N, C-alpha and C positions, 0 to 999 in steps of 0.2 A: 521506166522502167519496171518489169515485175520481178520480185525476189521469190524465193521458191516457197515461201510461206503464203504467197498469194495463190492459191489453187482455184479460186473462183471461177468456174466456167471452163476449167479445163478437163479434158476426159482422162479415165484411166485411175483415178483415185477413188472411185466408188462411193456409195452413199455414207452419210455420216450416221453412225448408230446412235439410236437414242439412249440417254442415261436411264439405267434401272433405277427404279423407285429405292429399293434397298442398297444401292451400290455406296460404298464409303467415299468420303471426300478424299481420303488418302489410302493407297494401298500397301504402302511401306512406311516405316517410321521416318525414313530420311525424306521422303516427299513431304511430310509436316514440318519437318526441320528446315527444309530449304523455303518452304512458305514463310514459315516465322523468320527466317534469317532476312529475305526480302522485304517483309514489312518492316522489319527493325532498320533496314538500310533507308528505305523510302522515308519513313517517319524522321529519322535523323537527318535527313537530306543528303546523304551521301551521292545519290542520284535521284532522279525524277522517274516518274512512270513513262514519259516517253523515251528517255535514254534507256531504260529497261527493255521496253517494247523493241527500239532500235537495235540493240545488242541481240536480242534473239533473231531478228530479221538478218543480220548481218551473218549469221552463221553460214559455213559454207554449205552448199546444198546437200552434199553427200550426208554431213553430219545432223544436218536438221532432219532428214528424211529417217535416218537412223535412230534418233533419239526419242526418247519418251515426253510427253509434256513437261515434267518436273525435271527432266534432264536438260530441256530447253532452259529452263528456269536457272537450273544452277549454272549453266554455262554463261548466261547473261551476268549473274551475279559475281562469278568470278572474273569475268571480263571486264566488267566496270569495275570492281575493286582493284584489280590490277592496274587498270587505266587511272584511277584515283591516286595509287601508291606511286606509280610514275609521275603523277603531276606535283607531288610533296617534295 
């Protein structure tokens, strides 16, 4: 079963633009914070990389397509920490 993130071979999404040489890794401060938060959660063993990736891939299709790269990361961090809080 293909999920919305799996667009390989599908038409209508256009080419993937190349990364500009001088493009910053983060376009806003909050993106850097989401990145750091995810790294901290992974290092502390709150969840693993497979769980993180799966949380992104489980996003509802409309939300996934409307979200930016780091908005998807934030969704995954929020989902996984809420799941873990419910386990405790």
